[in-house]
N, C-alpha and C positions, 0 to 999 in steps of 0.2 A: 443541532446537526453540524457535523464537521464540515467546514468550508474547504472543499478541494479546488485547487487551482486548475486541475485537469492538465497539468504539464506533461504527464506521463513518466516523470523521473522515477517514481517507484516501480513502474513497469519495465523500466529499462536497467534496473539495478537489482534484480532478484538474486543474483549471485552474492549479494552482500548479507543474506540471511538465509540460512539453511531450511527454514520453514516453508519457503517458496520453491524448493528444488523441483517439485513436480510440475511447476508452471514454466520453469526456465527451458528455453529451447536449446541451451548449450552455450550461449554467449551472454547470459545475464538478462536477456530480453524475454518478456512473457510470450508464450506461444500464441496467446490470444490478442496481441497487440498488433494492429494493422494501421499504418498511417496515423500513428499517435492516438488511435481510438481503440477502445476495448470491444472486441467483436462479440463478446458475451456479456456485456455490462449488466443487463437485467438479470442474468443468471450467474454472475461471477461467484467464485468461492467465498465462504464466510470470511476468510482471512483478508479478503480484498474489500470488505465492507466495514469501514471503521466504526460506525455507530453499532451495528449488530455484533461486531467483535467485542466491543466494550461490555454490552449487555451479557454476552455469553462467557467471555473469558476474564474480564477485569473488573467488573462491577463490585466485587467483594473485596478487591485489594487496593482500589484507589477511586478517587472522585472522578467524574466525568471531565472536569476542568483540567485535572492533572493529566489525564489520559490524552485529551486534545493537545495539551501543551507539549507532551512527549511526541506526539505525532507531528505536530507543526515543526518542532526541532529537527525530527528525522527527515522530514520533507525538505527543509531548508539545507541540511547536510547533503542530500541526494542531489538537489539542484545545483549545489556548489561543486560537487564532483564533476558535473558536466560542462562547467564553464571553460 
C-alpha cells in the first residue's frame, strides 16, 4: 500500500496536471479539500486512489515499485513547491 503523508500537497496543486481539472476549484485546490482533509475520502475519484489507479491504469506498463517511486517523487516535488 502506498504510504501517503496526508500533507495535502497533491490536493492543493491540481493545476499542475490536466487530468485533475474537474476537481480544481479554479485556484489549483481541490473542491473537496476542507481544512487539509478530503471531505469525500471514502468515495474519492479513482485518480485520487494511488493503489487502485495502479491496478486499473498502470499494472501492465510498470511494476508497483516503479509506480510507487514515481508517486513519491511527484509528492516530494509538490511539497517542495509549497516551501
